[in-house]
N, C-alpha and C positions, 0 to 999 in steps of 0.2 A: 063440499068435492067429490065427483059422483064416483064409482067404484069403478075401477077398472075389470073387468070379468078377463080373465087370464084361461090361459089351454088348460093348464094341472086342476083349474077352479072345474072346468067344464066336465073334464074326466072323471074329477072324485064325486061329483052333482049324478053323472051316469050312471054310478056304478061300477061294480069288477066289469073289467075286461076279461074277452075271452083267455088273452094272455097269462091272465091275474088269474083265473079259473084254471087255467091247465098249469100252472104253477102252483097251486093249491093243493092241487088232486096229486101231483107230484109228491109233495112233501108228503102229505098225509098217507102215502101207499105204505102198508105192511104186508108182509109177505104172507105173513099166517093170516088175515083180513080178507083177501086173494081170491073171486072163485075158483072151484078144484079147474074145471075147464080153460084158466086164465096162466095157473101154475104147469099148468102139463103142457100147455102153447109156450110158454117158456123156457122149460128143458127139453121141447122139440125144436125150437128155434136155436137155442146155442148149440143144442147136438152138430143141428145139420151146417151151420155158420161155421164148426168150430172143422167139422170135417170136409167144406170146399175149403177153408182156409189153409188145411195141413195140404192138400190136394194143390191147391192153387200156389201153393211157398213153391212148390218147384218148374214155373211159369219163366221164361224168360223172362218176360215184364220183371217180375219180383228180382231176379239172380241181379238183372240191369240198376234197376232201382238199390238194391245194399251192396251191390258193390263202391255206386257212388258215395254213398252215403257214410263207404269204410274207410273210403280216400280221403274223408272229408273229418274223419274224427272216429276215436277207438272204441272199441267194441264196449256194452254197456254191461248192464246182470241183468236184464228184462228178458226173457225165454221169446221167442216167438215161434209160435206154435209151427212145424212144419220146417222150421230151419234151425242150423250148427250154431251159429252166430247169435250172441244175444245183442239186446241191444239198449241204446237210453229208454226213458219210458215212452218220450215223443216218437221215434225213431219207431219204437216195436209195434204202436199204434199205427202209425205211417205204413208200414211193410204189411201189417196185419191186412190193412184196411183191401191195400192191391190185390195179396192174395185171395182172400172171401171173395173180390169181385173179378177176379182175373181169371174164372173159368165158363162163367156162365152158370152156375149152381148154386148160386145163395138165393137166397129167399125174397119175395116180394109180395108186393100189395097191390092191386090191381085197381081200387077207386083211386090210388093215386099215383100210380106208374113208378113207384118207388122200391127200391132192396132200401131194408132198413137193416139187417142184420150185419151185413159187411163193416159199415161206418159205426156203428152202435156197439155190437161185440168188440171190435176192436180196438173201439177207445176204452172200455171199461176193462179189458182183460189186463192191462199192463198195470192198470191203479190197485185191482183185486193180487194181482203178484206182491205188486211193494207194498202195501198193507197185511196182507196174508188175510184177505177176507174173505166168512164162510160165503159158503156157497150162496143160501138165504138171502146175503146181503146183494152177492153181485147179481140174482137175478132179479131181485126188484128194482135194482138199476135197470135191470132191461127192461123191464115191464115201461117202467119211469119213462127212459126212451126212443122205448116202441112208441108209447101214447102221444108223446110230441112230435117226432118225426110223422106219426100217420094225420093225427088232427089236422096238421098243416098240411101235409100233402094232397087229402080230398077238398080243401077248401082251395087250393090253388089249381089243380085238375081239369078241363085240360090245358088252362091258360097258357100256366109256366111251360110246357112242353112243346105250345104251338106257338110260343116266343122263342123257340131254339134255344131251352136251359135244359139242359141234364138233369130232372131234379134228385136220383141220388148224393148227386153231388152241393147241389144248392142245398136241398134241406136237410139232407143227411147230416151235415156240420154241424144243426139245431139239437138234433137230435143227437148228436152226440154230447154236446155240450147237456144237454138233459141229462140223462145219461152217466155221464161222468157228476154229473151236480151231485146227485143223487149218491153216490156212493162215497162221493166227498164227503157225505154230510154236508150240504154247505145249507146254508141260512134262505130262508125266502126272498130277501132283497140278494141275497151272493148268486142262490139261482138265475135271480130275473138278470142280475148282470150278468152273469156265463149267456143268458140266451141273446143278449143287447151284443155281447163283444163276438158271439159267434155269429151273426149275422151279416158282421162287417166281412167277415172271410168267406162266405159262402159264395162257391165257384163250379162252375162246370158248363161248359157247352155240348151240345148236341151235335157238333158239325162233323162229328167224328164218321157217320153215317157217311159222307165225302173222300173219305180216307181218314189214314192214321187214327185207327180202330181202339189200339192200343192204349190211345190216349183215356179213352173211357173206364179201362182200369186202374189210372190214378185219381179219378174222381173219388173211388169210396177212400183210398189211404188220405187225401187232401181230406175229406171230410172227417174219419176219425182225428184225423191230428191235427185239424186246424177247431174241432168242435173242444176235444181236451187241453187244448192249450186255450180254449178260453175258460173254459173251468178252473183250470189251477188260477189262472191271470187273478179270476173273480176270489177266489180262494186266497191270494194276497189283497186283494183290496182296492183291484181298478171297476173302475163302474163302468155299464154299458148303459144304450138309450133306456131307458123302460116301455112296456108295451110295443117292441120293436116289430112283432109282427100285425097288429093291424094301425097303427100309430101312422103318423104322418110322417113322412117321405121312410117309411116302416117297409118289411118285406114285402105284403102284398101290393105294395104301391110299386115298388121297385122291380121286382120280379114279377108280378102277375097281373100287372093293371089291368082293370075288367073281372079280377076275379071277388067275388062279395063278401066280404067278413062275415056278414051272418050266416055261411058255409062252414066257418071255422068253430066247430062244435066238439070243443076235447072230453072227451070221453067221462062218463055221468057216477060213474065208481060202481056201477054194478054190470054195465057192458063194455069190456073193453078192446082195441081193434087188433088187437095181437094177433084176437083168437080168428082175425079175417084175413089173414095173414098166406099166401102158398107157400108151399115147399116144391120145388123142380126136379122131374123124374130125369130131364133129356138137357142136353148140355148144349142148349141153343138160346136165341133168344125167347122169352116167353109170350113175345108176340106170333110168334112163326109157331107155336109148339101146339094151336089146336088143330091148323091144316095140316101140319104132321102127321096129328094123329088120325085124323079126317083121312090122310091119302093109306095108312098102315092099315085102319080098318080095311078101307077097299079091296088092298093087295090080298089080305088075308081071305075075306068075307068071298072075294071073285076068283080067286086064284089066278091074280095079275104077275106075270114077269115084268120087270125093268124095262126086258129088251123089247115087251110088246107094244110099249105104251108110245102114242103119237102127239098127245098133249097133254099135260096135266094142268087146267085151267082152278088158280084159287081166287075168290072173290072174299074180300076182306073188308075191313073200315081203315079209315084214314091212318092213322100210327100204323098201323101193322105193312100198310100201302108202302111207307117211306122204306122199304128195305128190300122192297122189288126189284131194284136193278143193281144192289147191293152186290161188290164183286167177291172174291174169295182166294186171293192168291195167299194168304195168309191165316193164322189161327183168328184174329181177332175178328176179320172181318168177313171169313167163312161162316163163324156162328150168329152172326148177326144177317147171311147172306140167304133170302128163301129161296131162290134158283139153288142154292147148293144145300142148304136143308132138304128140303124138297127132292132133290135126286140122292142127296144119301140114306133118306126116307123109303124112297124108291126100290133102294140097293138092298139095304140091311136090314132093313124093316125095325130100326131102330137108331138112336144116337146118342152116341157116345164119345169119351172123348178120343178114342184111338182111333174114329173117322175121321180126327182134323190131322191126321199126319201127312208130312209132303206127300208119300206117294198116292192117297186119297187126294191130294187137292189136287193132285197134276195129274190126273187119271183120264184119259180119255174118254173113258163111258159114262163117268161123272159130269163131267163140262158136256157131251152130245145131252145128254139127259136134261141137265141146263137149260141149253138152247129151247127145252120144249117143255118149260113152267115159264107160263102166263099170269102175272099176278093183274086183279082190278079191282079197286074201294067200288063200290059199292053205296046207293043211299039206306039200302036193306039193311048192310052189315048197320051201317054207321049211325044208324038210330038204337043199334043195340049193345053198342059199347057209347063207355064204360061199364055200365051192368054187367055186360057179359063182353066174351072178348073172343067174338065167333068167326067162324071161315065156313064158307062152303067150297069142296074141293071135287071136280069132276074130270073123272080119268076116263080120257077116248085112246079106247083102242080098234084094231082093225073089228073086232067082236063085239064094239057097242061102244056106250057112254057108262059111264059107271058114276055115282054123288053121293057125296055123305056130308052134313054139316055137323059140324063141332062147336058150341058155344061156349063150350070153356073146356079147360084142359086138366087133366090128373093134379093132381098134387092142389085145387084149389078149395077153400071151406066146403064148397058142394058136391066134389070129388075128393074128399081128402088121400094123400098117401097115408098108410098106416104107421103105425107104431114098427111093426115088422119091416114093411118097405124101409120105412128112413133110416132103420136100423141095415138095413142091407146096404143101400146104399154107402152109408159110414163107414162100415168095412170096407168096401171096393175101393172108398177114397184113400181110406188110412192104412192100405195094407202095404200097397206101392214103396210106401215113405216108413214108415215104423214096423211093416213086417206086423202078421196076422195076429198072434200071440199080444203085442200089444197094442193094437188096435182093438182087439174085444176087449182087453181091459181096462181102457179109454172109453169104450161104449159104454162100461157098465159102469162106471163113477160118473161118466156123465149125464148117466139116466137118473142116478142116483146124486143129482148135483148137491139138490138141498140137504142133504147128510154129511156134507163135505164142511170141517168145521176151518179150512184153511186151503186157501187154493193154491198157495205157490208152489205145494210138492203136485197137484195134480197138472200145472201147465207147465214144472220143466221136467214131466215125463211127456209130455208132445213133441220133442224136441227131436230129431235122428240124434 
């Protein structure tokens, strides 16, 4: 009788899959063995995400989500940075993810169009509190989550996004599961199960560009909670599909049909993708920031007054161009609206949270400027993305036409926000919630997070 070749036999003969290699790397991660730049990047992105989380915890959408959850079940023991009420471990991750992704100031990865900090940090903070984890364990789990999420993200971009999915909500679930699995100390098999389970919970549509933009915030919370829950299920012994990223009927096939598995190349243990992430100095969609920087440069360089502007022409790439007709009736939509972001950049020469208050949204002079913004997608710009995130801005006034192209925004690895700049951002976000003294105390402890022996007390100090 002839031998029947099974799919499992083929997999075994083919050698380790990319998923298996990724899991192996995550299992072998040790804080002391990581390069200095990776350890420093982990602390920077932890600090940045927690700052965004504390500020974002004051948002209406986080308050609404907490109100719903509190009507369904009693408070728990886990602190949610920026909120007074404590929650159970899953609700804490959910609220943290909404908060961190809620004000458009969380970190990102250009090559995959994802925001890793919100789902990953929010998933593992509750575990760190519950277990009293040392800072080094927490940071190592962060790196594990980032490398998983970013490895997948760069393999599926831009196919995933062009199919209408929101990458943070989709891939963030797997990144959160990987980080949680690492901090829980799961075995290789259990970690594989966690990824398999997480993939079935991945969700998030990019339909918010047509309205209902607040749902974007919920994607960060959903990914954090579902990733954490997948890891907890795996810890209980529940199995998930193996090789779920590249396997038959798996992640690549279902979410990114057309993406090539060969692009899925996990970090090799020397170069880590967390070091390629950006940090946002401006409270708006990252796709819009290069154009805003170009406009602000022209205004300063040539002394242009907003009232003198006849037209602001933005030439950009396809994904950025999708925000060309976005309205600005509410906070979430305004942060994604090309016309509004360019109008406030021309008026205030900056983009801060205060520029999204009701009086600014309803300002007739801002609306007038919005009507003078024209966004076009060009082949020249499209060819540069995603290696770069370019925009060319031409401002027309009665005195002439002025042009500036910005290929990548401040905060990118090529133009990093300094540690001092990051500290200033953190204190500015946290002070309105905790007060300046507590904000600066938290800043000092987070910069030295690898010296913390038990994160429970630190996390408790981040609540009002």
